[in-house]
N, C-alpha and C positions, 0 to 999 in steps of 0.2 A: 535345211539347217539341222545340225546335230541336236539331239534331245537336250532340253534345258534342265532335266533333272540333275545334271552334273553340278549345277550352280547353287543348289538349294541348301546344302548342309550348313553353310555359314550364317544363314539368315538370323536365327535367334541370337547368336553370339554378338552380332554387331547392330541388330535392330534395337537392343536394349539401351544403347547409348544414343540412339537417334530420337526415339519417340517415348516420352514419359507416359506413365500409366494414366489413363484418362477414364472418365465416367463411362458406365456401361450403356446408358440410355441417352438418346438425343431427341427426346420428345419435343423440346423447344430449342430454338436457336440460342446458344449461349457461347459466343465467341471467346469469352474469358476462361471457359472451363474445359475446352477441348482443343486438340491439335489437328489441323488439316494436313493433308499429304498431297504434294504436287510432284508429278513425275514427268521427266523429260528424257528423250533418248530414242533408242532404236528397237530392234526386234526382241532384245532381251527383256524389254518392259512393255512392248506394244500389247495392249489388252483387247484390241479389235479396232483401233483407230483406222487402219487401212481398209476396213470393210466399207468405209463411207467416202472413199476418194476414188477418183478415176485413175485406176492403175491396172497392172496385169497381175496374174496369179503368182508371178515370181515374187511379188511383194505382199502377198496375202496368205493367211492361214485359216481361212473360213471353210475348210473342207477336211475330210478324213485323210490321214489318221490323227490330225490334230484334235485335241480335246477328248480323246477316247477314254480317259480314265476318270478324272474328278468331275468334269461337267457332263460327260457322256454325249457331248455334241461339240462340234468345232465353234469356238467363240471368236476366233481371230487371233488368239494367242499362239505364238510359235512354240508350242509345247504340247505334250500329251495331257497336261493338266494345268496347274497354276504356275504363276511366275513369281519372281522375287517380291515385287510389290504386293502381291496378293497375300503372301505369308507375313510380310511386315505389317500390312493392314490388320490381319487377323490377330497378330501379337499385340497390336496397339488397340484392340477392341473397336476397330473401324470396320465399316462394310467394305466390300470390294469397291475400289475407287473407279468411278465411271470414266470412260473416254470423253474427250471434249466433243468429238463428233459422234452422232449427229447433234448439233447444238439446238436445244429446244428451250432456250431462255432459262435454263436451270440456274440455281444459285450456287451450287457446288460447295456447300458448307463443309463437306468432309474432304474436299480436294478434287483434283482433276488429273487424269492421265493423258498427257499430250504425246506420248511416245509413238513413233511411227517406224515400222519395220523397214530397214534399208536406209534410214535417215542418217545424215552425218552432220558434223559441225559446219561443213562447207555447203553452200547453196548448190554448188555444181554437182555434188555427189548424188547420183540417181535423180537428177533434176527432172521434174515433171511426173515422177512416179511415187514420190514420198512427201511427207510433211517435214521439211528440214528444220533444223534447230531455230533458225531465225523466225520461221513461221510459227513454230511452237511458242516462242516468246511473244509473238504478236497475239496469239490466242490467250496467253496468260494475261496480257494487258487488258484484253476484253473482259476477262473474268474479274480482274481487279476493279475495273470501272463498275461492273455489275454489283460487286460487293459493296462498293462505296455508295451506290444509289440506294441499296436496300438497307445497309447497316449504318451508313454515315462514315465520314472519313476516319474518325478516331477508332471506332470499333473494327472497321475493315483493316486498318493498319495493325491493330492489336492481333487480329486473327492471322494476318500474314506474317507478323513477327514471331508468332508462336508456331508457325507451320514448319514442316520439314520438306526440303526440296531434294529429290533424288535424281541423279544423272547417270546415264550410260550412253556415251557418245564418243565417236572417233574411229571405231573399228571400220565402218563402211568407207570412211575417207581414205583408208589405206587399202582396203580390199579392192577398190576400183582400180588401183594401180596395177593389179594383176589380172584384170579382166582383159581378155584378148580383144574385145571390141572397144576398149577404152582409149581415149586420147590422152589420158593422164600420164602415160609413159613419156610422151614428148613434153607434156606440161612440166613434169617433175624435173626433166633435164634442164628446163629454163631457170630452175632455182639454183642458188649457189651450193646448196647442200640439202641432204635429207632433213637435217635439223631445221632448216628454214621452212620446209614444207610442214613439218610437225608443229613448228612454232605458229604457223597460220591456223592450224586446227585448234591448238591450245588457246590461241588468241581469241578466236570466235567464242570458244567456251567461256573464257574469262570475261569477255564482254557481256555475255548472257548472265553470268553470275552477278556482275556488278549492277546490271539493270534490275535484277530481282532484289538485290540488296537495297537499292534506292527506294524500292516500294515497301521495304520493311523486312525482307527475308534475312534471317540470321543463321539458321541451322541448315547445313547442306550435307549431303551424303553422295559418295561417288563409288563406282566400281571402275577399276582401271581396265585396260585392254586385255582381252583374253589372248592366249598364245595363237595368234591368227594363222601362223604357218602350220599348225597341227590340226586345224579343222579339216574334216574329211573333204569338203569341197575345195580346199586349197592344196591338200596333200596330193591330189590327183594331178596337179600341175607339175609335180616333180618328174623329170624324165625317167621313163622306165617303170613307173608305178612301183617304186621300191618300198613304199609305205613310210618313208622318212618325211619329216616335216620340211616345209619350204623355208629355208633360212632367211631369205630376203624379207619375207612377211614377218617372221619372228623379230627380225632386226627393227622393223618399223614399230612393232608393238612395244618392244623394250624401250625404244627411244621415246615413244609417246608416254609411257608410264613414268619414265625418268623426268620428263618435262612437266607432266601433270603434277607430280609430287612437288617439284620446285615452285610451280605456279600457285599451288594451294598454300604453301608455306608463305609465299610472298603476299597473298591475299590476306592471310591471317595477320600479318604485320601491318598491312595497309588499312584494313577495314575494322573498325572498332566493333567488338561483339560478334565478329564472324567466327563461327564454329563449324568444324567439318569432321567427317569420318571418311576415310578412303580405303575401301577393301581391296586387297591384292587378289583380284580374280585371276590374274595371269598364273599365279602359283597354285591357287586352290583348284582351278580347272585343270591345269597341267598335271597336277598330282592324280586327278581322277582319270585323265586320259592315259597316263603311264601305268597306273595301278587300278584298273577298274574293279577287279574282284575284291579289293580291299574295302570298297564302298558299296558292295552289293550288285555290281554290274557284271555281265558276262563279257562284254567287249565294248570298246569305245568306237562306235560307228554312228553315222547319221541315222535318224529315225526312219527315213524312207529314201530310197534311191537305188541306183544300180552302180556296178563297178566296184573297185577296191574301196572298202569302208563305206560303201553306198554313197560315194562322193559326188556322183552325177545326180543332180537334183531331179527327182521324178515323183513329186507329190501331187495329189489331185487326181481327177478322173482320168484324163488322157495319160498322165504320168503313171498312174496305177496300172492302167492297161498295158502300157509299154513295159512296165516292170514285170508284169506277168509273163509276157512273151520273151523277155530277155533272160529271166532267171527262174520262172515258174513260181514266184512268190505271190500268194493270194492274200488280200486283205480279209480278215475274218468277217468284215461287214458285207462281203460279196454276196453271200447267200441270204442276206436280210430281205424279208418280204413283208410289206404292209398289206393287211386285209381291210378293205373298206366295205361296209355293209350299206347298201342302198335300199331304202324301203320300197316295196312294191305297192303298198297301200298308203293312203293318207294317214291312217292311224295303225301302224303295225303293232301287233300284240304278241306274236310268237316268232321264233327263229325263222320259220318257213316264210314269214312275211318280208324277209330281206333277201336281196340278191347279193351274194359275195363277189367282190372284185379283188383279184390278187395283183398288187402292184409290184412287179418284179424290179429288183435293183438295176439301175441303169448300167452299172459295171458288168453285172451278169449278162445283161442283154448284149452289150457291146462285145464282150469277150466271146460269147456264143456265136454272134453274128460273124465276127471275124474268122473264127475257126471254121464255121460252116462255109463261108465264102472261099476259104483256102483249100478245103477238101472237096468242094462240089465237083470239080473236074475229074476227081479220082473215085468218086462214089461208085460209078459203074463197075470198076474193077474190084472194089472193096466189099460191095454188098452182093450177096448171092441172089439169084433170080427168084428164089422162094421168099425173099424179103421184099414185100411191096413198098415199104416206106423208103423214101429218098431215091426211088428208082423212077426214071423218066417214063411217063405214060401210065403210071399207076397211082392210085389214091390210097391214102392211109386207111380209109374206110374199107378197102378190100380185105383188110385183116379180119374184119368181122365175118366175112363170107368164108375165108379159109379156116377160121377157127370153128365155124358152124359145121362145115362138111367133115371135120375131123372128129366130131362127136360120135360115140358108139350108138 
């Protein structure tokens, strides 16, 4: 997935209308004096939820190069650092909002992040690999019951009514249409129009909003669909790899955004006290893709991958190794080595009392092993007879003898 830094510049501008200024300290639970933050959606907001579900690495970000800047380790966020909700929480003087999983009977007084990378508004989108919106809502219901048990019905409803509910959902419901392994192409043909399909996505989102409203939710925030056809992983589907955007995917994103806008206006008319902010992420991200240098970027490409715009997803250990052999790009972490000191004595007192072990990076080991295996059959032609290393029938220790006899 392309780097999420593109999405961050608008946060302060629209966060201010979502979350009021709150007290700096939360030493005691005071539902009437602070605002909780509940987050629903997909990889734009997933802070590590998918670390705790049975899925594949295609739907996880708990490996390098994710997290290499702010956290200095992969947290499960699909970013090199923080995500939109992290910046909003910081602006609102809240801590980083925890993911619902792993659920350890927490009270979640500051809120919960239910977002799951790859999730959609439709249960069928990446079914079995993600936490879909319907399941995210069921987790929210569990949290609501827990709050009622601990705070009482009245205080729990007050907390929920003052909370902010942030959504990013829908993109994956359209991206699956362009997956070569997807059955959605035939499914889409069964609908009268693309608008009907989009209506189903918006309908599921609307139903979720109404359920949260029934439990007291009043303040909602949304980001609309990004220009899906201009994402690196989608652009490579354009015949000839011309670098142009996939118009069919752009059309679905534009239709989604149009229907989302209409649905939110209708909810505002229907639901008393319903307030919302809807950020035009389609335009703000599109502007950064088209003019990256204007915003401090060299180019608009995926953070890791191969092919045009790095559109072929190759993140993770095996993917990083493949990336090295395809284009020679090495992750800077490749040469990282951990040194472990194992004591030789029960009570070690000096450095000599420890035995050092050098734990070589697994990427380094794998790349070296593959290279060695590829050239092993040619070493006899590449290495001279005076070089005992890597020559059949000779030992590296023979070097010691050769060096000794050459001494004057």
